[in-house]
C-alpha positions as CSV (number, residue, x, y, z in Angstrom):
1,X,22.5,-3.1,-50.1
2,X,19.3,-5.2,-50.6
3,X,16.1,-3.9,-49.2
4,X,16.0,-4.8,-45.6
5,X,12.4,-4.1,-44.9
6,X,11.0,-7.5,-44.6
7,X,9.1,-6.6,-41.5
8,X,6.2,-5.3,-43.3
9,X,6.3,-7.9,-46.0
10,X,3.8,-10.5,-47.0
11,X,5.3,-13.9,-47.3
12,X,3.6,-16.9,-48.7
13,X,4.5,-20.4,-47.8
14,X,3.4,-23.1,-50.0
15,X,3.3,-26.8,-49.3
16,X,1.9,-29.4,-51.7
17,X,0.9,-26.5,-54.0
18,X,-1.5,-25.0,-51.4
19,X,-1.3,-21.3,-50.6
20,X,-0.1,-20.5,-47.0
21,X,0.6,-17.0,-45.7
22,X,2.9,-16.4,-42.8
23,X,2.4,-14.3,-39.8
24,X,4.4,-11.5,-41.4
25,X,1.4,-11.1,-43.8
26,X,-0.8,-10.0,-40.9
27,X,-3.3,-12.8,-40.7
28,X,-6.0,-10.7,-39.1
29,X,-8.8,-13.2,-39.5
30,X,-7.6,-15.6,-36.8
31,X,-9.1,-15.4,-33.3
32,X,-6.0,-15.7,-31.1
33,X,-8.0,-15.0,-27.9
34,X,-9.6,-18.4,-27.7
35,X,-9.7,-18.2,-24.0
36,X,-10.4,-14.8,-22.4
37,X,-7.6,-13.6,-20.2
38,X,-7.7,-12.2,-16.7
39,X,-7.1,-8.5,-16.3
40,X,-3.4,-9.3,-16.5
41,X,-3.4,-11.3,-19.7
42,X,-4.8,-10.9,-23.2
43,X,-5.8,-14.5,-23.3
44,X,-4.6,-17.8,-21.8
45,X,-3.5,-20.3,-24.4
46,X,-3.9,-24.0,-23.7
47,X,-0.7,-24.6,-25.8
48,X,2.4,-22.9,-24.3
49,X,3.7,-20.0,-26.4
50,X,7.1,-21.7,-27.3
51,X,5.7,-25.2,-27.5
52,X,6.7,-25.7,-31.1
53,X,10.0,-23.9,-31.1
54,X,12.3,-26.9,-30.4
55,X,10.8,-29.0,-33.2
56,X,10.7,-26.4,-36.0
57,X,12.3,-27.6,-39.2
58,X,15.7,-26.1,-39.9
59,X,16.2,-23.6,-42.7
60,X,17.6,-25.5,-45.7
61,X,20.7,-24.4,-47.5
62,X,19.9,-24.6,-51.2
63,X,22.0,-26.6,-53.6
64,X,24.7,-24.4,-55.1
65,X,23.7,-25.3,-58.7
66,X,20.1,-24.2,-57.9
67,X,21.2,-20.9,-56.4
68,X,23.4,-20.2,-59.4
69,X,20.6,-21.1,-61.8
70,X,18.2,-18.8,-60.0
71,X,20.7,-16.0,-59.8
72,X,21.3,-16.1,-63.6
73,X,17.5,-16.3,-64.2
74,X,17.1,-13.1,-62.1
75,X,20.0,-11.4,-64.0
76,X,18.7,-12.2,-67.4
77,X,16.1,-9.3,-67.7
78,X,18.6,-6.8,-66.3
79,X,21.5,-7.4,-68.7
80,X,22.2,-7.3,-72.5
81,X,23.6,-10.4,-74.2
82,X,27.3,-9.5,-73.7
83,X,26.8,-8.5,-70.1
84,X,24.9,-11.7,-69.4
85,X,27.6,-13.9,-71.0
86,X,30.2,-12.3,-68.7
87,X,28.1,-12.8,-65.6
88,X,27.3,-16.4,-66.7
89,X,31.0,-17.1,-67.0
90,X,31.8,-15.7,-63.5
91,X,28.9,-17.7,-62.0
92,X,29.9,-21.0,-63.6
93,X,33.5,-20.5,-62.6
94,X,32.3,-19.8,-59.0
95,X,30.1,-22.9,-59.0
96,X,32.9,-25.3,-60.0
97,X,35.7,-23.7,-58.0
98,X,35.8,-21.6,-54.9
99,X,32.0,-21.5,-54.5
100,X,31.9,-25.3,-54.2
101,X,34.5,-25.2,-51.4
102,X,32.7,-22.4,-49.6
103,X,29.3,-24.2,-49.9
104,X,30.7,-27.4,-48.5
105,X,32.2,-25.4,-45.6
106,X,28.9,-23.6,-45.0
107,X,27.0,-27.0,-44.9
108,X,29.5,-28.4,-42.4
109,X,29.2,-25.3,-40.2
110,X,25.4,-25.5,-40.4
111,X,25.5,-29.2,-39.3
112,X,27.6,-28.2,-36.2
113,X,25.0,-25.4,-35.3
114,X,21.7,-27.2,-35.3
115,X,20.3,-24.8,-32.7
116,X,20.0,-22.0,-35.3
117,X,19.9,-21.2,-39.0
118,X,22.8,-20.6,-41.4
119,X,21.6,-17.1,-42.0
120,X,20.9,-15.9,-38.5
121,X,24.4,-14.9,-37.3
122,X,25.5,-13.3,-40.6
123,X,22.2,-11.4,-40.9
124,X,22.4,-10.0,-37.3
125,X,26.0,-9.0,-38.1
126,X,25.1,-7.2,-41.3
127,X,22.4,-5.1,-39.5
128,X,24.5,-4.3,-36.4
129,X,27.6,-3.5,-38.4
130,X,25.8,-1.1,-40.7
131,X,26.9,2.5,-39.8
132,X,24.2,4.4,-41.6
133,X,21.5,6.2,-39.5
134,X,18.6,3.9,-38.6
135,X,16.3,6.7,-39.7
136,X,15.2,6.3,-43.3
137,X,17.8,3.5,-43.9
138,X,16.3,0.8,-41.7
139,X,13.3,1.8,-39.4
140,X,9.9,1.3,-41.1
141,X,6.5,2.3,-39.7
142,X,3.1,0.7,-39.7
143,X,0.1,2.9,-38.7
144,X,-2.9,1.7,-36.8
145,X,-6.4,2.1,-38.2
146,X,-8.4,4.5,-36.1
147,X,-10.6,3.0,-33.3
148,X,-14.0,2.4,-34.9
149,X,-15.5,4.2,-32.0
150,X,-14.5,7.8,-32.7
151,X,-14.5,9.0,-29.1
152,X,-11.8,6.4,-28.2
153,X,-9.3,8.2,-30.6
154,X,-8.8,10.9,-28.0
155,X,-5.0,11.0,-27.5
156,X,-5.0,10.4,-23.7
157,X,-7.7,7.6,-23.9
158,X,-6.0,5.9,-26.8
159,X,-2.5,6.2,-25.3
160,X,-3.7,4.8,-22.0
161,X,-5.5,1.8,-23.6
162,X,-2.5,1.0,-25.9
163,X,0.0,1.1,-23.0
164,X,-2.3,-1.2,-20.9
165,X,-2.8,-3.6,-23.8
166,X,0.9,-3.6,-24.5
167,X,1.7,-4.6,-20.9
168,X,-0.9,-7.3,-21.0
169,X,0.7,-8.6,-24.2
170,X,4.1,-8.6,-22.6
171,X,2.8,-10.4,-19.5
172,X,0.9,-13.0,-21.7
173,X,4.0,-13.7,-23.7
174,X,6.3,-14.0,-20.7
175,X,3.9,-16.3,-18.9
176,X,3.9,-18.6,-21.9
177,X,0.2,-18.0,-22.4
178,X,0.3,-16.2,-25.7
179,X,-1.2,-18.4,-28.4
180,X,1.7,-19.8,-30.5
181,X,2.1,-18.3,-34.0
182,X,0.6,-21.0,-36.2
183,X,-0.9,-20.9,-39.7
184,X,-3.9,-23.2,-39.9
185,X,-4.4,-24.5,-43.4
186,X,-7.4,-26.5,-42.1
187,X,-8.7,-24.5,-39.1
188,X,-11.6,-26.9,-38.6
189,X,-9.1,-29.6,-37.6
190,X,-6.2,-27.7,-36.0
191,X,-7.6,-24.5,-34.6
192,X,-9.9,-26.3,-32.2
193,X,-9.9,-26.8,-28.4
194,X,-9.7,-30.5,-28.9
195,X,-6.6,-30.4,-31.0
196,X,-4.9,-27.9,-28.6
197,X,-5.7,-30.0,-25.6
198,X,-4.1,-33.0,-27.5
199,X,-1.0,-31.1,-28.8
200,X,-0.1,-29.6,-25.5
201,X,0.8,-33.1,-24.2
202,X,2.9,-33.9,-27.2
203,X,6.6,-33.4,-26.2
204,X,8.1,-30.1,-27.6
205,X,10.6,-32.0,-29.6
206,X,7.8,-33.6,-31.6
207,X,5.0,-31.0,-31.5
208,X,5.8,-29.5,-34.9
209,X,5.1,-32.9,-36.5
210,X,1.8,-33.2,-34.7
211,X,0.7,-29.9,-36.1
212,X,2.0,-30.8,-39.6
213,X,-0.1,-33.9,-39.6
214,X,-3.3,-31.7,-39.4
215,X,-2.0,-29.2,-42.0
216,X,-1.0,-26.6,-39.4
217,X,2.3,-24.8,-39.7
218,X,3.9,-23.3,-36.5
219,X,6.2,-20.3,-37.1
220,X,9.4,-19.3,-35.5
221,X,8.9,-17.1,-32.4
222,X,12.6,-16.7,-31.4
223,X,12.5,-12.9,-32.0
224,X,9.7,-12.2,-29.6
225,X,11.8,-11.9,-26.5
226,X,13.4,-8.8,-28.0
227,X,10.1,-6.9,-28.3
228,X,10.2,-5.5,-24.8
229,X,12.9,-3.9,-22.6
230,X,15.2,-3.9,-25.7
231,X,17.4,-1.3,-27.3
232,X,20.1,-1.1,-29.9
233,X,23.2,0.3,-28.2
234,X,25.6,2.2,-30.5
235,X,29.2,1.0,-30.5
236,X,32.1,1.8,-32.7
237,X,32.2,-0.6,-35.6
238,X,29.3,-2.8,-34.5
239,X,26.3,-2.1,-32.3
240,X,24.9,-4.4,-29.6
241,X,21.4,-5.4,-28.6
242,X,20.5,-5.0,-24.9
243,X,17.4,-6.6,-23.3
244,X,16.7,-6.2,-19.6
245,X,13.5,-8.0,-18.6
246,X,13.6,-6.9,-15.0
247,X,12.7,-3.2,-15.8
248,X,9.1,-2.2,-15.0
249,X,9.0,1.3,-16.5
250,X,7.7,2.9,-19.7
251,X,9.7,5.6,-21.6
252,X,7.4,8.5,-22.7
253,X,8.5,11.4,-24.9
254,X,6.7,14.7,-25.4
255,X,8.1,17.9,-26.9
256,X,11.6,16.2,-26.8
257,X,11.4,15.8,-23.0
258,X,12.0,12.3,-21.7
259,X,9.8,10.9,-18.9
260,X,9.6,7.5,-17.1
261,X,7.1,5.9,-14.8
262,X,6.3,2.3,-13.7
263,X,3.6,0.5,-15.6
264,X,4.2,-2.8,-13.8
265,X,4.1,-2.9,-10.0
266,X,6.5,-4.7,-7.6
267,X,4.4,-7.8,-7.7
268,X,4.6,-7.9,-11.5
269,X,1.0,-6.7,-12.0
270,X,-0.2,-4.1,-14.5
271,X,-0.5,-0.7,-12.7
272,X,-4.1,0.3,-12.5
273,X,-5.3,1.7,-15.8
274,X,-6.7,4.9,-14.1
275,X,-3.2,5.5,-12.6
276,X,-1.5,5.1,-16.0
277,X,-4.1,7.5,-17.4
278,X,-3.3,10.0,-14.6
279,X,0.5,9.8,-15.3
280,X,0.0,10.3,-19.0
281,X,-2.3,13.2,-18.4
282,X,0.3,14.7,-16.1
283,X,2.9,14.4,-19.0
284,X,0.4,15.9,-21.5
285,X,-0.2,18.8,-19.2
286,X,3.4,19.4,-18.2
287,X,4.3,23.1,-19.0
288,X,8.0,22.3,-19.2
289,X,9.2,23.8,-22.5
290,X,10.9,21.7,-25.2
291,X,14.6,21.3,-24.4
292,X,17.0,23.4,-26.5
293,X,19.0,20.2,-27.2
294,X,16.7,17.2,-27.4
295,X,18.8,14.1,-26.8
296,X,16.7,11.8,-28.9
297,X,18.2,13.5,-32.0
298,X,21.5,11.7,-31.4
299,X,19.8,8.3,-32.1
300,X,19.3,9.5,-35.7
301,X,23.0,10.0,-36.2
302,X,25.5,7.8,-38.1
303,X,26.1,4.9,-35.7
304,X,29.9,5.6,-35.1
305,X,29.1,9.3,-34.4
306,X,26.3,8.3,-32.0
307,X,28.6,5.8,-30.3
308,X,31.2,8.6,-29.7
309,X,28.5,10.9,-28.3
310,X,27.2,8.2,-26.0
311,X,30.7,7.7,-24.5
312,X,30.8,11.4,-23.9
313,X,27.3,11.3,-22.3
314,X,28.4,8.6,-19.9
315,X,31.6,10.5,-19.0
316,X,29.4,13.6,-18.3
317,X,27.5,11.6,-15.7
318,X,24.5,10.4,-17.6
319,X,25.1,6.6,-17.4
320,X,22.2,5.9,-15.0
321,X,19.7,7.9,-17.1
322,X,20.8,6.2,-20.3
323,X,20.4,2.8,-18.6
324,X,16.8,3.8,-17.7
325,X,16.0,4.7,-21.3
326,X,17.6,1.5,-22.6
327,X,15.8,-0.8,-20.3
328,X,12.3,0.7,-20.6
329,X,9.6,-1.6,-21.8
330,X,9.2,0.5,-25.0
331,X,8.9,4.1,-26.1
332,X,5.6,6.0,-26.2
333,X,5.9,9.2,-28.3
334,X,3.1,11.7,-27.6
335,X,3.1,14.2,-30.5
336,X,1.5,17.7,-30.3
337,X,0.7,17.7,-34.0
338,X,-2.6,16.9,-35.6
339,X,-2.3,14.8,-38.8
340,X,-3.6,16.4,-42.0
341,X,-3.7,13.4,-44.4
342,X,-2.0,10.0,-45.2
343,X,1.1,11.7,-46.5
344,X,1.5,13.7,-43.3
345,X,1.0,10.5,-41.3
346,X,3.7,8.7,-43.3
347,X,6.3,11.5,-42.8
348,X,5.4,11.8,-39.1
349,X,5.5,8.1,-38.3
350,X,8.5,7.3,-40.5
351,X,10.7,10.0,-39.2
352,X,8.9,13.0,-37.5
353,X,11.1,15.9,-36.5
354,X,13.7,13.8,-34.8
355,X,13.2,15.5,-31.4
356,X,10.4,13.4,-30.0
357,X,11.8,10.0,-30.8
358,X,14.2,7.4,-29.5
359,X,14.8,5.5,-32.7
360,X,17.0,2.8,-31.0
361,X,14.2,1.3,-28.9
362,X,13.0,-2.1,-30.3
363,X,9.7,-0.3,-31.1
364,X,7.9,3.0,-30.4
365,X,4.2,3.6,-30.3
366,X,3.6,7.1,-31.7
367,X,0.3,8.9,-31.0
368,X,-0.5,12.2,-32.5
369,X,-2.7,14.9,-31.0
370,X,-5.8,13.5,-32.9
371,X,-5.2,9.9,-31.8
372,X,-3.6,8.8,-35.1
373,X,-1.2,6.1,-34.0
374,X,1.7,4.0,-35.5
375,X,4.5,1.7,-34.6
376,X,8.0,2.7,-35.7
377,X,10.6,-0.1,-35.1
378,X,14.3,-0.7,-35.1
379,X,15.1,-3.5,-37.5
380,X,18.2,-5.3,-36.4
381,X,16.5,-7.5,-33.8
382,X,13.8,-8.9,-36.0
383,X,11.8,-8.9,-39.1
384,X,8.5,-7.7,-38.0
385,X,6.7,-11.0,-37.6
386,X,6.6,-10.2,-33.8
387,X,5.8,-6.5,-34.4
388,X,2.8,-7.2,-36.6
389,X,1.5,-9.9,-34.2
390,X,1.8,-7.3,-31.4
391,X,0.1,-4.7,-33.5
392,X,-2.8,-7.0,-34.4
393,X,-3.3,-8.0,-30.7
394,X,-3.1,-4.4,-29.4
395,X,-5.6,-3.2,-31.9
396,X,-8.0,-6.0,-31.1
397,X,-7.6,-5.5,-27.4
398,X,-7.9,-1.7,-27.3
399,X,-11.0,-1.7,-29.6
400,X,-12.8,-4.7,-28.1
401,X,-11.8,-4.5,-24.4
402,X,-10.6,-1.0,-23.7
403,X,-9.7,-0.5,-20.0
404,X,-10.3,3.3,-19.9
405,X,-13.1,5.2,-21.6
406,X,-14.0,8.7,-22.7
407,X,-15.0,10.6,-19.6
408,X,-13.5,8.1,-17.2
409,X,-11.6,10.1,-14.6
410,X,-7.9,9.6,-14.1
411,X,-7.0,8.2,-10.6
412,X,-6.4,10.7,-7.9
413,X,-2.8,9.8,-7.4
414,X,0.4,11.9,-7.0
415,X,1.6,11.7,-10.6
416,X,4.2,14.4,-9.9
417,X,6.1,11.9,-7.7
418,X,5.4,8.8,-9.8
419,X,6.6,10.4,-13.1
420,X,10.2,11.3,-13.4
421,X,11.5,13.7,-16.1
422,X,15.1,12.7,-17.0
423,X,17.4,15.7,-17.1
424,X,20.6,15.0,-19.0
425,X,23.8,16.8,-18.3
426,X,25.3,18.2,-21.5
427,X,28.5,20.2,-22.0
428,X,29.2,22.5,-24.9
429,X,30.6,19.7,-27.0
430,X,27.5,17.5,-26.6
431,X,25.2,20.5,-27.3
432,X,27.1,21.0,-30.6
433,X,26.7,17.3,-31.4
434,X,22.9,17.5,-30.9
435,X,22.8,20.6,-33.0
436,X,24.8,18.9,-35.7
437,X,22.5,15.8,-35.5
438,X,19.5,18.1,-36.1
439,X,21.1,19.6,-39.2
440,X,22.0,16.2,-40.6
441,X,18.5,14.9,-39.8
442,X,16.7,17.9,-41.4
443,X,18.9,17.6,-44.5
444,X,18.2,13.9,-44.9
445,X,14.4,14.1,-44.4
446,X,14.0,17.2,-46.5
447,X,15.1,15.1,-49.5
448,X,12.3,12.5,-49.0
449,X,9.1,12.7,-50.9
450,X,6.1,10.5,-50.2
451,X,3.0,10.0,-52.3
452,X,0.1,7.6,-52.3
453,X,-2.3,6.2,-54.8
454,X,-5.6,4.2,-54.7
455,X,-6.7,2.2,-57.7
456,X,-10.4,1.7,-57.3
457,X,-11.3,-0.3,-60.4
458,X,-10.6,-3.7,-59.0
459,X,-8.6,-5.8,-56.5
460,X,-8.1,-9.2,-55.1
461,X,-11.6,-10.5,-55.8
462,X,-11.5,-9.8,-59.5
463,X,-7.9,-11.1,-59.9
464,X,-8.7,-14.4,-58.1
465,X,-11.7,-14.8,-60.3
466,X,-9.3,-14.5,-63.3
467,X,-7.1,-17.1,-61.6
468,X,-4.3,-14.6,-61.2
469,X,-2.1,-14.0,-58.1
470,X,-2.9,-10.5,-56.7
471,X,0.7,-10.1,-55.5
472,X,2.0,-11.0,-58.9
473,X,-0.2,-8.4,-60.7
474,X,0.8,-5.7,-58.2
475,X,4.4,-6.4,-58.8
476,X,3.9,-6.5,-62.6
477,X,2.2,-3.1,-62.4
478,X,5.4,-1.7,-60.7
479,X,7.5,-3.2,-63.6
480,X,5.2,-1.7,-66.2
481,X,5.2,1.6,-64.3
482,X,8.9,1.8,-64.2
483,X,9.3,0.9,-67.8
484,X,6.7,3.5,-68.8
485,X,8.6,6.2,-66.8
486,X,12.2,5.3,-67.4
487,X,12.2,2.8,-70.4
488,X,14.1,0.0,-68.6
489,X,13.8,-2.9,-66.2
490,X,15.8,-2.6,-62.9
491,X,16.7,-4.6,-59.8
492,X,13.6,-5.2,-57.7
493,X,13.3,-6.6,-54.2
494,X,10.3,-8.2,-52.5
495,X,10.9,-9.7,-49.1
496,X,9.5,-13.0,-48.0
497,X,9.5,-14.3,-44.4
498,X,11.2,-17.7,-43.8
499,X,9.5,-17.9,-40.3
500,X,8.4,-21.4,-41.1
501,X,11.9,-22.5,-40.1
502,X,13.9,-22.3,-36.9
503,X,15.6,-18.8,-36.7
504,X,14.5,-18.1,-40.3
505,X,14.8,-14.5,-41.3
506,X,13.8,-13.5,-44.8
507,X,14.5,-14.5,-48.4
508,X,14.2,-12.3,-51.5
509,X,11.6,-12.7,-54.2
510,X,13.0,-11.2,-57.5
511,X,9.8,-9.9,-59.2
512,X,11.7,-8.6,-62.3
513,X,11.7,-11.6,-64.6
514,X,11.9,-12.4,-68.3
515,X,8.1,-12.9,-68.2
516,X,7.4,-9.5,-66.6
517,X,9.8,-7.8,-69.0
518,X,8.1,-9.4,-72.0
519,X,4.6,-8.6,-70.7
520,X,5.6,-5.0,-69.7
521,X,7.0,-4.3,-73.2
522,X,3.9,-5.7,-74.8
523,X,1.6,-3.5,-72.7
524,X,3.6,-0.3,-72.6
525,X,5.6,-0.2,-75.8
526,X,3.5,-2.3,-78.3
527,X,-0.1,-2.1,-77.1
528,X,-1.6,-2.5,-80.5
529,X,0.6,-5.4,-81.6
530,X,-0.9,-8.2,-79.4
531,X,-4.5,-9.5,-79.2
532,X,-6.4,-9.4,-75.9
533,X,-6.0,-13.2,-75.6
534,X,-2.2,-12.9,-76.1
535,X,-2.0,-10.2,-73.4
536,X,-4.1,-12.3,-71.0
537,X,-1.8,-15.2,-71.7
538,X,1.2,-13.1,-70.7
539,X,-0.5,-12.0,-67.5
540,X,-1.0,-15.7,-66.6
541,X,2.7,-16.5,-67.4
542,X,3.8,-13.7,-65.1
543,X,1.5,-14.9,-62.3
544,X,2.5,-18.5,-62.6
545,X,6.2,-17.7,-62.5
546,X,5.8,-15.2,-59.6
547,X,4.0,-17.9,-57.7
548,X,6.9,-20.3,-58.2
549,X,9.4,-17.7,-57.0
550,X,7.3,-17.0,-53.9
551,X,6.9,-20.7,-53.1
552,X,10.7,-21.2,-53.4
553,X,11.6,-18.1,-51.3
554,X,9.2,-19.1,-48.5
555,X,10.7,-22.6,-48.4
556,X,14.2,-21.1,-48.1
557,X,15.0,-21.8,-51.8
558,X,15.9,-18.3,-53.1
559,X,19.5,-17.4,-54.0
560,X,20.1,-14.1,-52.3
561,X,20.6,-15.4,-48.7
562,X,22.7,-18.3,-49.9
563,X,25.1,-16.2,-51.9
564,X,25.2,-13.6,-49.1
565,X,26.2,-16.3,-46.6
566,X,28.9,-17.7,-48.9
567,X,30.3,-14.1,-49.4
568,X,30.2,-13.6,-45.6
569,X,32.1,-16.8,-45.0
570,X,34.8,-15.9,-47.5
571,X,35.2,-12.5,-46.0
572,X,35.4,-13.9,-42.4
573,X,38.2,-16.2,-43.6
574,X,40.0,-13.2,-45.1
575,X,39.7,-14.6,-48.6
576,X,39.6,-12.3,-51.7
577,X,36.2,-12.2,-53.2
578,X,35.5,-14.2,-56.3
579,X,34.7,-12.3,-59.5
580,X,31.1,-13.4,-59.1
581,X,30.9,-10.8,-56.3
582,X,33.1,-8.1,-57.9
583,X,31.1,-8.3,-61.2
584,X,29.2,-5.1,-61.9
585,X,26.1,-7.2,-62.5
586,X,26.2,-8.5,-58.9
587,X,26.5,-4.9,-57.6
588,X,23.6,-3.8,-59.8
589,X,21.2,-6.6,-58.8
590,X,21.8,-5.7,-55.2
591,X,21.2,-2.0,-55.9
592,X,17.5,-2.4,-55.5
593,X,15.9,0.6,-57.3
594,X,12.4,-0.9,-56.6
595,X,12.2,-2.0,-53.0
596,X,8.8,-3.4,-52.3
597,X,6.8,-4.7,-49.3
598,X,3.2,-5.6,-48.9
599,X,0.9,-5.8,-45.9
600,X,-2.8,-6.4,-45.2
601,X,-4.1,-6.5,-41.7
602,X,-7.3,-5.4,-40.0
603,X,-5.1,-3.4,-37.5
604,X,-3.0,-1.6,-40.1
605,X,-4.0,1.5,-42.1
606,X,-0.7,1.9,-44.1
607,X,3.0,1.1,-43.8
608,X,6.0,2.7,-45.3
609,X,9.8,3.0,-45.5
610,X,12.3,5.1,-47.4
611,X,14.1,3.9,-50.6
612,X,17.1,1.7,-49.9
613,X,19.2,3.5,-52.5
614,X,19.4,7.2,-53.5
615,X,17.9,6.6,-56.9
616,X,15.2,4.2,-55.8
617,X,11.6,3.9,-54.7
618,X,10.3,2.5,-51.4
619,X,7.1,0.9,-52.4
620,X,4.6,-0.1,-49.6
621,X,1.4,-1.6,-51.1
622,X,-1.7,-3.6,-50.3
623,X,-4.1,-5.5,-52.6
624,X,-7.5,-5.3,-51.0
625,X,-10.7,-7.0,-52.1
626,X,-11.8,-4.3,-54.5
627,X,-8.9,-1.8,-54.6
628,X,-5.2,-1.6,-54.6
629,X,-3.2,1.0,-52.6
630,X,0.4,2.1,-52.8
631,X,2.4,4.3,-50.4
632,X,5.7,5.2,-52.2
633,X,8.7,7.2,-51.2
634,X,11.6,8.6,-53.3
635,X,14.6,11.0,-53.2
636,X,15.1,13.8,-55.7
637,X,16.7,11.4,-58.3
638,X,13.2,10.0,-59.0
639,X,9.8,11.5,-59.5
640,X,7.4,9.6,-57.2
641,X,4.2,11.4,-58.4
642,X,4.9,10.5,-62.0
643,X,5.8,6.9,-61.0
644,X,2.4,6.4,-59.3
645,X,0.6,7.8,-62.4
646,X,2.5,5.2,-64.5
647,X,1.6,2.4,-62.0
648,X,-2.1,3.6,-62.0
649,X,-2.1,3.5,-65.9
650,X,-0.6,0.1,-65.8
651,X,-3.2,-1.3,-63.5
652,X,-5.9,0.4,-65.6
653,X,-4.5,-1.4,-68.7
654,X,-4.3,-4.8,-66.9
655,X,-7.9,-4.6,-65.7
656,X,-9.1,-3.5,-69.1
657,X,-7.5,-6.6,-70.7
658,X,-8.9,-8.8,-68.0
659,X,-12.4,-7.5,-69.0
660,X,-11.7,-8.7,-72.5
661,X,-11.2,-5.2,-74.0
662,X,-8.4,-4.1,-76.3
663,X,-6.0,-1.4,-75.2
664,X,-6.6,2.0,-76.7
């Protein structure tokens, strides 16, 4: 299955040849909080949060011939001549026959469903029907940078401030006061009080066009309502998403124990920060030992297994407590461990020990003993645009306007009666299920290796000076690195947000191209056979073509989602799959050995995810002004340490050539 980890990805939208990054890229330079909020709100936007939603453009369905052409171009570097001829034949047969009929049907279906996008339904279905554990297979993490004021990284202080800011975010969103998610290409014109006062009076059905006229691009915010009070509920065959906006309580986990208390009062106001601090302090001081059978482990199971266990839990009299867990605003996991380094943080925030997590919640904020914090999120409900916006806002609010401080005393309230520890009733069979879940979990995570690399000899600034796309060069380094390590070019996935469209999800950028293959071979296998000028020329070719692929993907003009939707349509009609889909080359290009995702944000320290196939790498990376960082995971089939050494050597070679020096 293709990499599904778009949530952390950078996407670039381009219009009229101008670079435009989406919210998923973590646009941390914008000042959302144009108007300061009251104690209840982060800010109070002049323009209602969902003002642009009605008038967003619809996600286009590419022309079938364009998708087939792009598919074959992506297959070319992965196949030998004979294999390519076979794949080309299947593709052309599909285009002129059954594919044409399916495409026409998809277009008709899309015209009849103008409220959504052609990919939204099938994509939700794909996620919710997947039976693999959400741990490692789907949930990613993004860790927060530490608070710049060191004393605010105390676990209790940071947890209290993050909970308060999260509730303020939720209230701002639900009151329609959260600044709409817009990319401003010309902020001097569009990100102004004057423009906002004007656009708020433009009817919702036309507002997008008003923004477009001043080079501003509103983004889809349809996934935001699932951020809070939401959980993925395991069901046999296909899970369900539950959202209960009426609930006012927070779910807190510590040592595998499950606690709840209200963070919103009966009038809908944020509970006093000093009271929240008191309740969290009570939980952190609770001497109750870790349960012998921590229930959170079941959320790490195969989805059908977990669905069966959940039915048994309900039969055993736990329905009410499960409902409390499911409807909670979000999960706060308070860990007793202190983080040693980045690798330790990655393992802890990506999977932890399985006992102190409820992986099905829409998101969890995890805070370690030393205040290191991260968000781990369930992926079916959304692609991380909302999560990253939330993370950026929370970081900004907790660091600039913290509501509790080191040394501030928790309120003198009766936390013992305000906080409830849930006590689940388990019989022998359920205890065995928890035990089995722990064994399965330990076995799965024991196979995962994570390593990180920092390349300090250059970054975004130097690449832009050389008129090269920083993302294209990072991707080229992964191609070179893999070729150096394994002697081949393999299926590679980079996700791109299509949030510029109504109910857009993601599209795939295919970074392995004939250009990167040619360039990689020149650098890795024939370093002495090309002049510095020739090598520089190849770098520019790679950059230009990668830019084109990125533009196309962001504008909904890739091939992956289109072919996926056509296959989904054929399957839903009970049709036998065309040979395009049964061809070994189709399986191979969707077996993404290099699954990559990039993220830069002032709030985020690092992000990560597991490989999407047993013989793959999960590559999280960021190209910063003067350095490039990678956080990479693998299973035993691949050597992640060696891969990173090869990537480092590749970057070294690229920057050497950019300096005008020959490769040694």
